[in-house]
N, C-alpha and C positions, 0 to 999 in steps of 0.2 A: 458766480456763474455768469456766463455771457448772456446777452439779451435773447439770443436764439435758442438757448438751452434752458428749459425750466429747472428751477431749483429742486433738488430731491426732497421728497416728503420726509419730515422728521420721523425718526423711529420712536414708537411708543410701545408701552407694555401691552400685551394682549389683555382684553377685558377679562375680569375674573369670572370664574364659572358661575358663582351665584348671580352675578349681573346678567350673564348670558342666559341663564335659565329663567330669570325674571322677565327678560325681554321676550323670550320664546313663549313663556306662559301667558303674557299679556297679549300676544298676537293671536292666541286661540280664542274662539268664541266662548263666552262665559258659560253657555249652556251645553257645551260639548259633553256628550255622554257616550259611554261604551254601549255596544249592542246589548250586553247583559243587563246594564242599567235600564236601557229602553225597554227590554223585554219584561223586566220586573215591574216597571212603572205602568206599562200598557196592560199587564195582566191584572193590576189592581184597579185600573180605571173602569168605571161602569158606564160612563156616557162617552160617546164619540166626540171628536174635535168639532165637527159641524154643529152638533147640538150645544156644545159649550159656547160656541160663538153666538148662537141664537139666544141663549140664556144671558150672555154678557150684554148683548145689545138690547135686551128687554130691561135689564137692570140700569144700563146707561145708554140711552138712545143715541144712535150714530152708526158709523160704518167701521167695522173691524179692519185693521191693516196688518195686524200681526197676532199670532196665536201660537202658544207652545205648551205642550204638556210638560209638567215639572214635578219633581219629587216632593215639593212643598216643604222643603227644608226639614224633612223628617216628620212633618205633621200629616202626611198622607198626600196622595197625588192631587195636583190641581192644575188647572189651565190658567196661564197668565195671558190676558188678551188686551191689546192696545186698541182703543176705540177713539175715533175722531168724531167729536160731537158736532151737531149742526152749528154751534157757536164757534167751532174751530179749535176747541181744546183737545189735548191728548190725555186720555184717561186710561189708567191701568185698572182692569177689572179681573178679579180672581174668581174662578169658578171651581167649586169642589168637584173633582173628577169622579167621586163616588155618588154624592147626593144631587149634584147639579145646582146646588145653591150658589148664586152669584151675588157679589157685592163689590162696590167700588173700593179699590185699594188706595189709589193715589191719583190726584189730578195734577198733571205736570204742566198745566198752563197751555199757552198757545202751541199748537202743533207746528212741527218744523215745516218750512216752506216746501221742501222737496216732497214731504209726505202728502201735503195738501195737493201739490201739483200732480203727483202720481195718482192720487185718488180721483182727481178730475179727469185724467186721461183714461182711467180704467173703465171699461164698459161692462166687465164681468165682476162679480163679487168674489170675495175670498172663499165663500162656500162653493161657488161654481168651479173655482180653480181646484179646490180639494177634490170635488167629484171628478173633474177631468183627469187629475193626476192619478186617482185610484182606479179609474177605468183603464188608463194606460198601464199603470204599474200597480197591480193588486197588492193590498196590504193595509196596515193601520197607519193613517196619517198621524204624525206626532207634532208637526209644526207647519205653519204656513205664514208667509210674509209677502206683502206688497213690496216689490223691489224694482230694480232696473237691470236689464241684461244687455250690455253693449248699447246703452242708450234707449232700449226698448222697454217700456213699462211692462212689468211681468210679475207673476207670483212665483215664489219658490216654495215648493211643498216637499217636506221630507216624509217619506213613506217607509215604515218598517215592514219588510216582507216576512212571510212565514218562515223562510229559511234563515232569518236573522240578518239579512242584508239591508242596510239602510240606504235608500235611494233618494237622490235629490232630483225632483222633477220641476222643470221650468215651464210655466204656462203663460202664453201671451195674454196680457190683461185686457186687450182690446178685442181680439178675435176668439179667445178662449181655447186655442189649440196648443198642443204640446210643442215646445220649442226644442227641448232636449231632456233626456233622462240619463243620469250617470250615478254610479256608486259613490256614496258620500264618504 
């Protein structure tokens, strides 16, 4: 080929279907659930997400940055809550969604820098974000996470509405107002 014309790309075989499916599956969030699964789990849970966060931070003092209702791997519903301790560790706390019993599950060591920075910027708590989200979009909150939305520190709260719609509500972590709400 001449210097002005790029060489053609070599032809290769198309990726195998199992490889393509593996790549697609790993691109999905690990906790993705169907609406029916969410409805089953929420119907079993006896304590709300906000109360689970309170129980988690009583068991492991610190600030929650992520909380999600989970099926508990067949052991009954539980909340999995990530708490950043005053020492800067990231600790996973499991809270039984029926009894409210909280226990440290795993200390992952030093929290990620981005999580510590987001926590420093946040003027509202994850509980306040859940309250703002459910005032805007009535329903049962099933997860909340301190995040970043286009560079703006925010909370992402997923709310299961009575009609079965799962809504994602973004809350500004500084001012506490709703940034947007969309069907998840």
